[in-house]
N, C-alpha and C positions, 0 to 999 in steps of 0.2 A: 504494500500500500504506500502510495506517495503522499508525502506531507505537502500541503498547499504552501505556495510561496507566501511570505508575509506581505500583507497589504502595505502600500506606501504610507508613510507617516503623513497625516493630514498637514498640509502647509509646507511639506518638505519639497524643495526644488533642487534638482541636480546641479552641480557646479557648472556643467556645460551649458545648461539652459540659462542659468543666471548670467554667465559670461556673455552668451549670445544676446540676451536682453540688454545688458549694459552696453555692449558694442552698438546695438541699434540706437539706444538712447544717446550715446556719444555722437553718432553720425547725425542724428536729428539736432542735437545741440550745436554741432559744428555748422550745419546748414543754416541754423537760425542766428549764426554770428556769435554764439556764446562759447568762445574758445576755451576759457578757463574751466567751466564745468565739463566741457567735452574732454579735456585732458585729464581731469580728475576721474571721470567715468572710465576712460581708457586705462588709466593706472589701476583702478579697482578691478577691471576685467582681467588685466594681465596678472594681478596678484592672485586672483582666484585660480587662474590657469598655471600659476607657478612660474611665470615668465617675467623677465625684466621688461618694462615698457620701452618702446622705441625712443631713441634719442631724437629730440626735435631738430629739424634742419635750421641752420643759421639763417637769420633774416638779413637780407641785404639792404 
């Protein structure tokens, strides 16, 4: 007899889904001209994935 898989914890979101939503929000913020919040969202998404955020390009 197989044991059923545990049901997902209510309110639990996988890190991959969370990172995807944060990246989408960062893109929306960037398109709206909100650069600082976009960078913060990008950093948070990278932290969830365990990666270092990209280094911003130098402004000329």
